[in-house]
C-alpha positions in Angstrom: 0.0 0.0 0.0 1.3 3.4 -0.9 0.7 6.8 0.7 1.3 8.7 -2.5 -1.6 10.4 -4.2 -2.4 9.3 -7.7 -1.2 11.5 -10.5 -3.8 13.4 -12.4 -3.6 12.7 -16.1 -5.0 14.6 -19.1 -8.1 12.3 -18.9 -9.2 13.9 -15.6 -10.2 17.6 -16.3 -10.0 20.1 -13.4 -13.3 21.8 -12.8 -13.3 25.5 -13.4 -14.1 27.7 -10.3 -16.2 30.4 -12.0 -19.8 31.3 -12.3 -20.7 27.7 -13.1 -19.5 26.4 -9.8 -21.3 23.5 -8.2 -23.4 23.8 -5.1 -20.8 22.2 -2.8 -18.0 24.5 -3.9 -20.2 27.6 -3.9 -21.2 26.7 -0.3 -17.5 26.4 0.7 -16.7 29.7 -0.9 -19.4 31.5 1.1 -18.4 29.8 4.3 -14.8 31.1 3.8 -16.1 34.6 3.0 -18.3 34.8 6.1 -15.6 34.0 8.7 -16.1 35.4 12.1 -14.2 38.6 13.1 -10.9 38.3 15.0 -10.9 38.6 18.8 -9.6 42.1 18.6 -12.6 43.1 16.4 -15.2 41.1 18.2 -18.4 42.7 19.5 -18.1 40.7 22.7 -16.1 42.8 25.3 -14.7 39.7 27.0 -13.3 38.4 23.7 -11.8 41.8 22.9 -10.1 41.9 26.4 -8.6 38.4 25.9 -7.5 39.3 22.4 -5.7 42.4 23.8 -4.1 40.4 26.7 -2.8 37.7 24.3 -1.6 40.4 21.8 0.4 42.2 24.6 1.7 38.9 25.9 3.1 38.0 22.5 4.8 41.4 22.2 6.4 41.0 25.6 7.6 37.6 24.7 9.1 38.9 21.4 10.7 41.8 23.3 12.3 39.4 25.8 13.7 37.3 23.0 15.2 40.4 21.4 16.8 41.4 24.7 18.1 37.9 25.2 19.7 37.9 21.7 21.3 41.3 22.4 22.4 40.1 25.9 24.0 37.0 24.4 25.7 39.0 21.6 27.1 41.8 23.8 27.5 40.0 27.1 25.5 42.6 29.1 24.5 40.2 31.8 20.8 41.0 31.8 19.5 37.4 32.0 22.3 36.0 34.1 25.9 36.5 35.3 28.5 37.7 32.8 30.6 34.8 31.6 34.1 35.3 30.6 34.9 34.3 27.0 36.6 31.0 26.5 40.2 31.1 25.4 
């Protein structure tokens, strides 16, 4: 048994996604177009608050990673004791 997908040959035409779309593909297209708003744009105040908290947390994490990279590069000792360079 093989996990590879069969190759499509010229005998299997690819359906065009245009005005003559089938009902199933048209339903999928409308489901994608009607996606719910993000947490930051939600009308629910609790979801907006959680979205802001998560957004701020991600920015703090990215900032800490940048400080860690600078600390490691210039040996500032922000995240631990200064270590003498190896000979």
